[in-house]
ZATORBA-208120 format. One record per residue (C-alpha): chain; residue in three letters; x, y, z. Coordinates in nm, 4 decimals, decimal comma, padded with zeros to 6 digits, always signed. Example, Ala and Ser with C-alpha at 12.3 -4.5 7.8 and 13.67 -1.06 7.14 Angstrom:
 mol type       c1       c2       c3
   A  Ala +01,2300 -00,4500 +00,7800
   A  Ser +01,3670 -00,1060 +00,7140
REM end
This chain:
 mol type       c1       c2       c3
   A  Met -06,3212 +04,1735 -05,4690
   A  Lys -06,2060 +03,8536 -05,3738
   A  Ala -05,8840 +03,9781 -05,2562
   A  Arg -06,0646 +04,2354 -05,0708
   A  Arg -06,3032 +03,9944 -04,8867
   A  Leu -06,0053 +03,7898 -04,7847
   A  Arg -05,8236 +04,0807 -04,6246
   A  Arg -06,1318 +04,1719 -04,4297
   A  Ala -06,1946 +03,8266 -04,3286
   A  Leu -05,8100 +03,7885 -04,2049
   A  Phe -05,7922 +04,1381 -04,0367
   A  Ser -06,1326 +04,1256 -03,8598
   A  Asp -06,1393 +04,0560 -03,5270
   A  Leu -05,7494 +04,0516 -03,5170
   A  Pro -05,6921 +04,1242 -03,1789
   A  Val -05,9016 +03,8400 -03,0471
   A  Lys -05,7336 +03,5949 -03,3354
   A  Val -05,3867 +03,7085 -03,1918
   A  Ile -05,5208 +03,6352 -02,8595
   A  Cys -05,6122 +03,2813 -02,9557
   A  Ile -05,3016 +03,2213 -03,1502
   A  Thr -05,0929 +03,3049 -02,8229
   A  Ala -05,2928 +03,1025 -02,5882
   A  Ala -05,2652 +02,8280 -02,8255
   A  Ala -04,8951 +02,8544 -02,8157
   A  Val -04,8512 +02,8670 -02,4419
   A  Leu -05,1072 +02,5808 -02,4108
   A  Leu -04,8731 +02,3472 -02,6449
   A  Leu -04,5204 +02,4687 -02,4582
   A  Phe -04,6819 +02,4132 -02,1299
   A  His -04,8108 +02,0623 -02,2637
   A  Arg -04,4517 +01,9673 -02,4051
   A  Val -04,3089 +02,1016 -02,0466
   A  Asn -04,5029 +01,8507 -01,8471
   A  Thr -04,4514 +01,5824 -02,0817
   A  Leu -04,0712 +01,6338 -02,0291
   A  Thr -03,8843 +01,3669 -01,8416
   A  Glu -03,5946 +01,4208 -01,5883
   A  Arg -03,3054 +01,1397 -01,5481
   A  Phe -03,0442 +01,1497 -01,2765
   A  Phe -02,6672 +01,0064 -01,2947
   A  Ser -02,3357 +01,1051 -01,1715
   A  Val -02,0314 +01,1858 -01,3795
   A  Pro -01,6518 +01,2276 -01,2751
   A  Leu -01,5000 +01,5599 -01,2293
   A  Gln -01,2568 +01,6663 -01,4121
   A  Val -01,0175 +01,9558 -01,2772
   A  Asn -00,7609 +02,1044 -01,5063
   A  Val -00,4759 +02,2538 -01,2800
   A  Pro -00,2240 +02,4861 -01,3988
   A  Ala +00,1300 +02,3514 -01,4166
   A  Gly +00,3692 +02,3724 -01,0916
   A  Leu +00,0333 +02,4144 -00,8708
   A  Ala -00,1595 +02,1028 -00,6869
   A  Val -00,5298 +02,0896 -00,5000
   A  Ala -00,4608 +02,0799 -00,1492
   A  Ser -00,8401 +02,0775 -00,0574
   A  Ala -01,1127 +01,7780 -00,0639
   A  Tyr -01,3520 +01,8536 -00,3480
   A  Pro -01,5953 +01,6051 -00,4950
   A  Lys -01,4565 +01,3350 -00,7236
   A  Ser -01,8204 +01,2975 -00,9224
   A  Val -02,1160 +01,5410 -00,9618
   A  Arg -02,4842 +01,4937 -01,0107
   A  Ile -02,6221 +01,5411 -01,3666
   A  Thr -02,9964 +01,6020 -01,4200
   A  Leu -03,1128 +01,5539 -01,7838
   A  Arg -03,4526 +01,6866 -01,8861
   A  Gly -03,6009 +01,6316 -02,2163
   A  Ala -03,8502 +01,3652 -02,3844
   A  Glu -03,8272 +01,0269 -02,2395
   A  Glu -03,7393 +00,8639 -02,5828
   A  Glu -03,4190 +01,0967 -02,6283
   A  Ile -03,2632 +01,0986 -02,2925
   A  Tyr -03,2743 +00,7660 -02,1581
   A  Pro -03,0418 +00,6568 -02,4656
   A  Val -02,7815 +00,9053 -02,3419
   A  Leu -02,4432 +00,7440 -02,2485
   A  Glu -02,2846 +00,8774 -01,9030
   A  Glu -01,9645 +00,9061 -02,0587
   A  Asp -02,1188 +01,1628 -02,3291
   A  Ile -02,1617 +01,4399 -02,0307
   A  Glu -01,8553 +01,5699 -01,9646
   A  Ala -01,8183 +01,7951 -01,6285
   A  Val -01,5191 +02,0248 -01,6209
   A  Val -01,3591 +02,2616 -01,3912
   A  Gly -01,1074 +02,4921 -01,5379
   A  Leu -00,8317 +02,6184 -01,2891
   A  Glu -00,5476 +02,6681 -01,5675
   A  Gly -00,5533 +03,0712 -01,5359
   A  Arg -00,4910 +03,0550 -01,2071
   A  Lys -00,1153 +03,1608 -01,1578
   A  Ser -00,0280 +03,1376 -00,8052
   A  Ala -00,1479 +02,9407 -00,4810
   A  Gly -00,4680 +03,0466 -00,3017
   A  Ile -00,8114 +02,9478 -00,2373
   A  Phe -01,0797 +02,9924 -00,5569
   A  Arg -01,4408 +02,9259 -00,6245
   A  Ala -01,4677 +02,7996 -00,9760
   A  Gln -01,7815 +02,6959 -01,1552
   A  Val -01,8539 +02,3466 -01,2895
   A  Lys -01,9025 +02,3774 -01,6609
   A  Val -02,0902 +02,0664 -01,8542
   A  Ser -02,0621 +01,9778 -02,1962
   A  Arg -02,2447 +01,7175 -02,4175
   A  Lys -02,0964 +01,5174 -02,6769
   A  Gly -02,1903 +01,1840 -02,8897
   A  Thr -02,5186 +01,0119 -02,7961
   A  Ala -02,6102 +01,3596 -02,5960
   A  Ala -02,4904 +01,6115 -02,8899
   A  Gly -02,8084 +01,7298 -03,1008
   A  Ile -03,1070 +01,6755 -02,8543
   A  Glu -03,3358 +01,9401 -02,8587
   A  Pro -03,5070 +02,0468 -02,6349
   A  Leu -03,2386 +01,9432 -02,3651
   A  Glu -03,1689 +02,0753 -02,0422
   A  Val -02,8778 +01,9968 -01,8612
   A  Arg -02,8165 +02,0868 -01,4786
   A  Val -02,5029 +02,0107 -01,2459
   A  Glu -02,4706 +01,9735 -00,8683
   A  Pro -02,2763 +02,1437 -00,7362
   A  Gln -02,2412 +02,4200 -00,9681
   A  Glu -01,9519 +02,5928 -00,7655
   A  Ile -01,6614 +02,3944 -00,6034
   A  Thr -01,3817 +02,5795 -00,3774
   A  Phe -01,0315 +02,5033 -00,4275
   A  Thr -00,7264 +02,5558 -00,2432
   A  Leu -00,3910 +02,5519 -00,5004
   A  Glu -00,0648 +02,4879 -00,3364
   A  Pro +00,2995 +02,4445 -00,4985
   A  Leu +00,3653 +02,1193 -00,6598
   A  Thr +00,5696 +01,9177 -00,4377
   A  Glu +00,7546 +01,5771 -00,4466
   A  Lys +00,9195 +01,3629 -00,1707
   A  Arg +01,0842 +01,0045 -00,1881
   A  Val +00,9223 +00,7990 +00,0817
   A  Pro +00,9841 +00,4460 +00,2176
   A  Val +00,7311 +00,1560 +00,1273
   A  Val +00,6347 -00,0864 +00,3767
   A  Pro +00,4273 -00,4166 +00,3515
   A  Asp +00,0960 -00,4141 +00,5416
   A  Leu +00,1226 -00,7594 +00,6741
   A  Arg -00,1877 -00,9259 +00,8191
   A  Gly -00,2104 -01,2538 +01,0060
   A  Ser +00,0613 -01,5230 +01,1354
   A  Pro +00,2088 -01,8297 +00,9425
   A  Ala +00,1004 -02,1729 +01,0109
   A  Tyr +00,1972 -02,2787 +01,3651
   A  Gly +00,5592 -02,3921 +01,3740
   A  Tyr +00,6558 -02,1552 +01,0983
   A  Glu +00,7717 -01,7932 +01,1281
   A  Met +00,8621 -01,5246 +00,8739
   A  Val +01,2272 -01,4660 +00,8978
   A  Gln +01,2565 -01,2082 +00,6158
   A  Ser +01,0597 -00,9594 +00,4095
   A  Val +01,1750 -00,7482 +00,1181
   A  Val +01,0197 -00,4944 -00,0790
   A  Ser +01,1772 -00,3688 -00,4268
   A  Pro +01,1926 -00,0889 -00,4859
   A  Ser +01,2293 +00,0009 -00,0952
   A  Ala +01,0903 +00,3665 -00,1486
   A  Ala +00,8325 +00,5445 -00,3886
   A  Met +00,8339 +00,9050 -00,5177
   A  Val +00,5099 +01,0768 -00,4099
   A  Arg +00,3750 +01,4048 -00,5886
   A  Gly +00,1019 +01,6387 -00,4754
   A  Ala +00,0495 +01,9837 -00,2909
   A  Arg +00,3003 +02,0816 -00,0566
   A  Ser +00,1012 +02,0239 +00,2742
   A  Arg -00,0136 +01,6916 +00,1616
   A  Val +00,3292 +01,5460 +00,0548
   A  Gln +00,5012 +01,6958 +00,3869
   A  Gly +00,2652 +01,5034 +00,6258
   A  Ile +00,3443 +01,1677 +00,4408
   A  Ser +00,6561 +00,9872 +00,6261
   A  Ala +00,6247 +00,6329 +00,4485
   A  Leu +00,3527 +00,4521 +00,2429
   A  Ser +00,2410 +00,1045 +00,2699
   A  Thr +00,1011 -00,1545 +00,0461
   A  Glu -00,1901 -00,3494 +00,0127
   A  Glu -00,2884 -00,6207 +00,2586
   A  Val -00,0628 -00,9117 +00,2617
   A  Asp -00,2039 -01,2279 +00,4150
   A  Leu +00,0530 -01,4384 +00,6118
   A  Thr -00,2457 -01,6564 +00,7555
   A  Gly -00,1682 -02,0484 +00,7457
   A  Arg +00,1794 -02,0084 +00,4989
   A  Thr +00,4237 -02,2739 +00,5265
   A  Gly +00,6579 -02,1814 +00,2964
   A  Ser +00,8291 -01,8626 +00,1192
   A  Phe +00,6220 -01,6743 -00,1608
   A  Ala +00,6679 -01,3666 -00,3856
   A  Ala +00,3578 -01,1184 -00,4795
   A  Lys +00,3122 -00,8145 -00,6883
   A  Leu +00,1432 -00,5573 -00,4476
   A  Lys -00,0112 -00,2153 -00,5089
   A  Ile +00,1058 +00,0874 -00,3429
   A  Thr -00,1666 +00,2821 -00,1232
   A  Val -00,1783 +00,6366 -00,0878
   A  Pro -00,3359 +00,8143 +00,2067
   A  Ser -00,5316 +01,0652 +00,0108
   A  Ala -00,6562 +01,1093 -00,3739
   A  Leu -00,4551 +01,4242 -00,3877
   A  Val -00,1396 +01,2458 -00,3662
   A  Lys -00,0253 +01,0709 -00,6720
   A  Ile +00,2762 +00,8374 -00,7013
   A  Ala +00,5325 +00,9137 -00,9755
   A  Gly +00,6159 +00,6209 -01,1765
   A  Glu +00,4949 +00,2652 -01,1347
   A  Pro +00,2418 +00,2328 -00,8222
   A  Thr +00,3681 -00,1372 -00,7686
   A  Val +00,6310 -00,3078 -00,5911
   A  Glu +00,7723 -00,6522 -00,5644
   A  Phe +00,7446 -00,8096 -00,2429
   A  Arg +00,9318 -01,1391 -00,0968
   A  Ala +00,8784 -01,3346 +00,2126
   A  Thr +01,1005 -01,5839 +00,3844
   A  Ile +00,8937 -01,8206 +00,5594
   A  Gln +01,0423 -02,1542 +00,7702
   A  Glu +01,0004 -02,3857 +01,0546
   A  Ala +01,0402 -02,1833 +01,3440
   A  Val +01,3452 -02,2827 +01,5834
   A  Val +01,2659 -02,2711 +01,9526
   A  Ala +01,4412 -02,3597 +02,2658
   A  Lys +01,3198 -02,5524 +02,5527
   A  Ser +01,4412 -02,6217 +02,8988
   A  Leu +01,3805 -03,0024 +03,0358
   A  Gln +01,4002 -03,1070 +03,3888
   A  Pro +01,4485 -03,3120 +03,5795
   A  Val +01,6610 -03,5138 +03,3389
   A  Gln +01,8104 -03,8214 +03,4466
   A  Ile +02,1877 -03,8656 +03,4845
   A  Ala +02,3035 -04,2144 +03,4147
   A  Gly +02,6407 -04,3876 +03,4295
   A  Ile +02,7766 -04,6147 +03,1622
   A  Asp +03,0572 -04,8605 +03,0848
   A  Leu +03,1002 -04,8866 +03,4724
   A  Ala +03,3086 -05,2336 +03,5586
   A  Pro +03,1170 -05,4840 +03,7248
   A  Arg +03,3351 -05,4720 +04,0438
   A  Phe +03,2316 -05,1234 +04,0962
   A  Ala +02,8953 -04,9582 +04,2250
   A  Leu +02,7816 -04,5874 +04,2965
   A  Lys +02,7958 -04,5330 +04,6565
   A  Ala +02,4481 -04,2916 +04,5903
   A  Pro +02,2009 -04,2707 +04,3786
   A  Leu +02,2787 -04,0232 +04,1045
   A  Gln +02,0990 -03,6344 +04,1325
   A  Ser +01,9001 -03,5331 +03,8109
   A  Gly +01,9876 -03,2653 +03,5949
   A  Arg +01,8552 -02,9874 +03,3583
   A  Ile +01,8721 -02,9747 +02,9615
   A  Glu +01,8192 -02,6993 +02,7498
   A  Val +01,7171 -02,8081 +02,3726
   A  Gln +01,6721 -02,6169 +02,0277
   A  Gly +01,5132 -02,6958 +01,7295
   A  Pro +01,1863 -02,6764 +01,4879
   A  Gln +00,9072 -02,5822 +01,6860
   A  Leu +00,6674 -02,8802 +01,6007
   A  Leu +00,9719 -03,1202 +01,7019
   A  Val +01,0624 -02,9602 +02,0354
   A  Asp +00,7194 -02,9468 +02,1352
   A  Gly +00,6864 -03,2933 +02,1277
   A  Val +01,0203 -03,3802 +02,3429
   A  Arg +00,9712 -03,4722 +02,6949
   A  Ala +01,2538 -03,4988 +02,9926
   A  Asp +01,2569 -03,8559 +02,9821
   A  Gln +01,3380 -03,8736 +02,6396
   A  Val +01,6756 -03,7031 +02,7098
   A  Arg +01,9433 -03,7683 +02,9889
   A  Leu +02,3208 -03,7063 +03,0792
   A  Leu +02,5383 -03,9283 +03,0593
   A  Leu +02,8414 -04,0255 +03,2619
   A  Asp +03,1553 -04,2093 +03,1332
   A  Cys +03,2291 -04,4392 +03,3794
   A  Ser +03,5038 -04,6305 +03,2150
   A  Val +03,7636 -04,4185 +03,3729
   A  Val +03,6903 -04,5975 +03,7012
   A  Lys +03,9866 -04,8205 +03,7925
   A  Arg +03,9543 -04,8433 +04,1554
   A  Ala +03,7495 -04,7459 +04,4356
   A  Gly +03,6977 -04,3509 +04,5175
   A  Leu +03,5825 -04,0353 +04,4495
   A  Tyr +03,5779 -03,9006 +04,0866
   A  Val +03,5001 -03,6075 +03,9159
   A  Leu +03,3187 -03,6587 +03,5802
   A  His +03,1675 -03,4393 +03,3273
   A  Pro +02,8313 -03,5271 +03,1927
   A  Arg +02,7616 -03,5320 +02,8089
   A  Pro +02,3911 -03,5006 +02,6945
   A  Glu +02,1836 -03,7309 +02,4933
   A  Ala +01,8575 -03,5948 +02,2617
   A  Pro +01,6576 -03,7460 +01,9788
   A  Ser +01,7676 -03,7089 +01,6253
   A  Gly +01,7045 -03,3280 +01,5145
   A  Ile +01,7091 -03,1709 +01,8478
   A  Thr +02,0205 -02,9611 +01,9296
   A  Val +02,1483 -02,9236 +02,2886
   A  Arg +02,2202 -02,5574 +02,3710
   A  Asp +02,2747 -02,6197 +02,7153
   A  Trp +02,2959 -02,8538 +03,0414
   A  Glu +02,3668 -02,8880 +03,4126
   A  Pro +02,5638 -02,9830 +03,6069
   A  Lys +02,8693 -02,9731 +03,3632
   A  Glu +03,0619 -03,1458 +03,6173
   A  Leu +02,9565 -03,3938 +03,8793
   A  Ser +03,1656 -03,5421 +04,2014
   A  Val +03,0744 -03,9231 +04,2262
   A  Glu +03,2260 -04,1690 +04,4826
   A  Phe +03,2398 -04,5421 +04,3680
   A  Val +03,2871 -04,8596 +04,5883
   A  Pro +03,3267 -05,2038 +04,5332
   A  Ser +03,0298 -05,3937 +04,4186
   A  Arg +02,9019 -05,6353 +04,6261
   A  Arg +02,8059 -05,8861 +04,4070
REM end
């Protein structure tokens, strides 16, 4: 009797009870959906390319990930535990292909339920071309100038060339590679540095070590300067003789370290006439010789010879 009454209680108004249970389940699900939280971040995109081919078209280096789940569960998830991968390994020839971005979970993201993971973009178009290599020169990216009075007389990059690898159209367009910036501003001495090689596109890689050794030789700048009018003076003239007319002026071209040459004035140099050869009055052809401060080299001077007339002194 008791079992009969229990069955009657369970199955009486059964449609109404089913509707109530279903409504309760829907309400519970609706409540859970509305209490879920979303979290957004970006992760690197990994692209697997078949051997012998390379990507020639630009594509996003990262994708946007949306996690939807319970707040206390999705916020401890580490970004590196969400992986985004595009697999192109099945492609056997060059061409244009559209592929899906697949997302996988590991570590802190594994085992979380419910957890909805969305990725943007979901599909990406890739252009594949034959993989090509090419050896190109490496040129230092020099900026600025040494300190005033100094100059860079030599620079050396070792190795002088690097092998670039990538899609054929990308590699063929490269004629040279540059290094990271080298600042010469204010330098007064030689120096060496290890520099990174920069590439014009992330789709091009350097085969081998992506650095070079750079050496620069910096020394005092050597400059020339013309000075005039320059005094021409006679020396060692016997007292019984005198010049018939005043000597003309001349010109001297000097050379030396810029800081030293810049400070030389015309009154600090002169042309000397050796008058010790004068033994009697008359006209002589003499050859002036230059005189300049220490550290200064005389490159040229005028006149190279001079006709001078000497007369008896009136003293």
